[in-house]
C-alpha positions in Angstrom: 17.2 105.8 -19.9 15.8 103.5 -22.9 13.1 101.4 -21.7 13.8 97.8 -23.4 10.8 95.4 -23.2 12.3 92.4 -20.8 11.0 89.8 -23.3 13.2 91.0 -26.0 16.6 89.2 -26.3 18.0 93.0 -26.0 17.7 93.3 -22.7 20.1 90.4 -21.9 22.1 91.8 -24.5 22.4 95.5 -22.3 22.4 93.6 -19.2 25.9 91.9 -20.9 27.0 95.6 -22.4 26.6 97.1 -19.4 28.8 94.4 -17.1 31.4 94.5 -20.2 31.3 98.6 -19.6 31.5 98.5 -16.2 34.5 96.0 -15.9 36.6 97.8 -18.3 36.6 101.2 -16.4 37.7 99.0 -13.0 40.8 97.6 -15.4 41.4 100.9 -16.8 40.3 103.4 -14.3 40.2 102.0 -10.8 36.7 101.9 -10.4 35.0 99.1 -8.2 35.2 95.5 -10.2 31.5 94.8 -11.7 29.2 92.8 -10.0 28.8 89.8 -12.2 24.9 90.4 -13.2 22.6 87.1 -12.2 20.6 87.6 -15.4 23.7 86.1 -17.1 24.7 82.3 -17.7 28.0 81.3 -16.7 29.1 81.3 -20.1 28.3 84.4 -21.0 29.9 86.0 -17.5 33.1 84.5 -18.5 32.8 85.6 -22.3 32.2 88.9 -20.7 35.0 89.0 -18.7 37.7 87.7 -21.1 36.2 90.2 -23.4 36.5 93.3 -20.8 40.3 92.0 -19.9 41.0 92.5 -23.8 39.7 95.8 -24.4 41.6 97.1 -21.2 44.6 95.7 -22.7 43.9 97.1 -26.2 43.4 100.2 -24.6 46.3 100.8 -23.0 48.2 100.0 -26.2 47.6 102.6 -28.8 49.2 103.0 -31.8 49.1 106.3 -34.4 48.6 106.0 -38.0 48.1 108.6 -40.3 44.7 108.3 -42.1 44.1 110.0 -45.0 40.5 110.2 -46.5 41.5 111.2 -50.1 39.3 108.6 -52.0 36.4 110.1 -53.8 33.1 110.2 -52.3 31.6 107.1 -54.2 34.6 105.2 -54.8 34.5 101.2 -54.2 38.7 101.1 -53.6 38.7 97.7 -56.1 40.7 99.6 -59.0 44.4 97.9 -57.9 45.8 101.1 -60.2 43.7 103.9 -58.6 45.0 102.2 -54.9 48.9 102.1 -55.9 48.5 105.7 -57.6 47.1 106.8 -53.7 49.2 104.9 -51.6 52.4 106.5 -53.7 50.9 109.9 -53.2 49.9 109.5 -49.2 52.0 106.9 -47.7 51.5 105.7 -44.2 54.3 107.2 -42.0 55.3 103.9 -40.8 54.0 100.3 -41.2 52.1 98.7 -38.3 52.0 94.8 -37.6 49.4 93.9 -34.8 49.6 90.9 -32.9 48.5 91.7 -29.7 45.4 93.9 -28.3 46.0 97.3 -29.6 43.7 100.5 -30.4 45.2 102.5 -33.7 44.4 106.3 -32.8 44.6 109.0 -35.8 46.8 111.9 -35.5 44.0 113.4 -33.5 43.9 110.9 -30.9 40.9 109.6 -32.0 40.4 105.6 -31.8 39.8 104.4 -35.7 40.6 100.8 -35.0 40.2 98.3 -32.1 42.1 95.2 -32.7 41.4 92.2 -30.4 42.7 89.1 -30.9 41.2 86.3 -28.2 38.4 88.5 -27.5 35.7 85.8 -28.4 36.3 82.5 -26.1 35.9 78.7 -27.6 32.3 78.3 -26.3 31.1 81.5 -28.5 33.0 80.6 -31.0 30.8 77.3 -31.1 27.6 79.1 -31.1 28.6 81.0 -34.0 29.6 77.8 -35.7 26.2 76.6 -34.8 24.2 79.6 -36.5 26.5 79.7 -39.7 25.4 76.0 -40.1 21.2 77.0 -39.7 21.7 78.8 -42.6 23.7 76.5 -44.9 21.3 76.6 -47.8 21.2 80.1 -48.2 25.2 80.1 -48.0 25.3 77.7 -50.5 22.5 79.6 -52.9 24.7 82.7 -53.0 27.8 81.6 -54.5 27.7 82.7 -58.3 29.5 81.8 -61.2 30.4 83.1 -64.7 32.2 86.3 -65.8 32.8 88.2 -62.8 32.2 91.9 -62.3 33.6 94.2 -59.9 29.8 94.5 -58.7 29.7 90.7 -58.0 33.2 89.8 -56.5 31.6 89.4 -53.1 29.5 86.1 -54.2 31.7 85.1 -56.8 33.2 81.5 -56.7 36.7 82.3 -57.5 37.0 84.2 -54.5 36.0 80.8 -52.1 38.0 78.2 -50.9 37.4 74.8 -49.8 36.6 74.4 -46.1 38.5 72.2 -44.5 36.0 71.5 -41.5 33.0 70.7 -43.8 31.5 73.9 -43.6 29.4 75.4 -46.3 31.0 78.5 -48.4 29.0 81.7 -49.2 28.2 85.2 -48.8 24.9 86.3 -47.0 23.4 89.3 -45.0 20.4 89.2 -42.6 18.3 91.6 -40.8 15.3 92.1 -39.2 14.5 95.1 -40.7 16.4 96.7 -43.4 15.6 98.7 -46.5 16.0 96.2 -50.1 18.6 97.0 -52.4 17.8 100.1 -54.1 14.5 100.8 -52.3 15.5 103.3 -49.8 13.5 105.9 -47.5 10.8 108.0 -47.3 9.3 105.8 -50.3 9.9 102.7 -49.0 9.7 100.8 -45.8 12.1 98.4 -43.9 11.5 94.4 -44.5 12.8 91.2 -42.9 15.8 90.0 -45.0 14.7 87.0 -47.0 17.0 85.2 -45.1 15.3 85.3 -41.5 11.9 85.2 -43.6 12.6 82.4 -45.9 14.8 79.9 -43.7 14.8 78.8 -40.0 15.4 83.1 -39.0 14.0 81.6 -35.2 16.4 79.4 -34.7 19.3 81.2 -36.0 18.7 84.4 -33.9 18.2 82.0 -30.6 21.9 80.4 -31.7 23.5 84.0 -31.9 22.1 85.7 -28.7 25.3 85.2 -26.9 27.9 86.1 -29.8 25.5 89.1 -30.8 25.6 89.9 -26.8 29.0 90.1 -26.7 30.0 91.8 -30.0 27.2 94.8 -28.6 29.0 94.8 -25.2 31.9 95.6 -27.5 30.6 98.8 -29.4 29.4 99.8 -25.8 32.8 100.4 -24.8 34.2 101.4 -28.6 31.5 103.6 -29.4 29.3 104.2 -27.0 27.1 106.7 -28.8 27.0 104.3 -31.7 25.8 101.5 -29.1 22.8 104.5 -27.7 21.7 105.4 -30.9 21.0 101.7 -32.3 19.4 100.4 -29.3 17.0 103.0 -29.8 16.6 102.8 -33.1 15.7 98.8 -32.5 12.8 100.2 -30.2 11.4 102.1 -32.4 11.9 99.4 -35.3 9.8 97.4 -32.9 7.0 100.1 -32.1 6.4 100.6 -35.5 6.3 97.4 -36.3 3.7 96.6 -33.6 1.9 99.8 -35.2 1.9 98.4 -38.7 1.0 94.7 -37.5 3.9 93.3 -39.0 4.0 90.5 -37.2 7.3 88.5 -38.8 9.0 91.9 -38.1 7.9 92.6 -34.8 9.1 88.6 -34.0 12.5 88.6 -35.4 13.3 92.2 -33.8 12.1 90.7 -30.3 14.9 87.7 -31.2 17.3 89.7 -32.4 20.1 90.4 -29.6 22.3 92.5 -32.0 22.4 96.3 -31.4 23.5 96.2 -35.2 20.7 96.5 -37.7 22.6 93.9 -40.1 24.8 91.3 -40.1 26.9 89.3 -42.7 28.0 85.6 -43.1 31.5 84.8 -45.0 32.5 81.5 -45.0 36.0 81.0 -46.4 36.2 84.0 -48.9 38.9 86.2 -50.1 38.4 89.7 -49.6 39.7 91.7 -52.1 40.6 95.5 -51.2 37.6 97.6 -51.2 35.6 100.3 -49.1 32.3 100.8 -48.5 31.0 104.2 -50.2 28.0 104.6 -48.8 29.7 104.5 -44.8 30.7 107.6 -42.6 33.7 107.9 -40.6 31.6 108.3 -37.4 30.3 104.7 -37.9 31.8 101.3 -36.6 31.7 98.0 -38.0 33.0 95.6 -36.3 34.4 91.9 -37.6 34.6 88.6 -35.6 36.3 85.4 -36.8 35.9 81.9 -35.7 37.0 78.0 -37.1 40.0 76.0 -37.6 42.0 77.4 -40.3 45.7 78.6 -40.6 47.5 81.5 -40.2 45.6 84.2 -41.9 46.0 88.4 -42.0 43.9 91.4 -42.5 45.6 94.2 -44.3 44.4 97.6 -44.7 47.1 99.4 -47.1 45.9 102.9 -46.7 46.5 102.8 -43.3 49.7 100.7 -43.2 48.2 98.3 -40.9 48.8 94.3 -41.2 47.2 92.3 -38.4 47.3 88.7 -37.9 44.1 87.5 -37.7 43.5 84.3 -35.9 39.8 82.6 -34.5 38.5 84.2 -32.2 39.3 87.8 -33.0 37.3 91.0 -33.2 38.4 93.7 -35.1 36.3 97.0 -34.8 37.3 99.8 -37.6 35.9 103.4 -38.4 33.8 103.7 -41.8 
């Protein structure tokens, strides 16, 4: 059992995660209904119950995709000609259109994708909007212009659309403890990201506590091993920061409610087809969305999947 200090935001996250996990098992396996924990406020209890129900609906609605890992080790997947060549050689068995909670499994019945539209209720979406507004300055500064390159597309102005609700366009990363780009272990040590160090990191972490806890609760069901290892990593980082007297890192880790080491905020950006060459199939990325926008879709050509992507959705995928 991992001991989480009671003054850490992760303590409440873990309580929410245990509740969602138990309620999920009650819905799919006939376990007794989970008793709502007194430590969670009413908003969080409602959000957790909704999430558990959506996870159970998805689990009872499996679909199958043929997953072919034929890309080169460091390929980024943003070369259209290369993408078309691979799809012609290794076409998906069928096209899958997702519009209700679903899990997508590979040929070994391993879940590679959780599709959870409507998993995030409106109050939690409002928390996400408030947290994003706190980071409006670094978001605005993140957008680049000039000649676009393959490595710059994530922040290039040509890939952003005007906001209809006054949101600040941009793309930033936030982390209480990560390695700077080009400075990996063991020679270098983790640092607090500039977005949390130079701007109002404390207010952002506080605003994101309920959304971060909800995402962690989803991971607790989707990938328990990753959840537990991530939890242990945060505690170990906290002990390391205390030993090194890194007070700023220690403060951010105490306030950081997510089991993930980092998160990205992406506002009104067109997402090009791409692949993360440094990822692993055993890892899960969780994507969420909020806001007031029209019809949006997410396409994953290598899996033959196209999904409706309304506000309040949560999509988690392998790698």
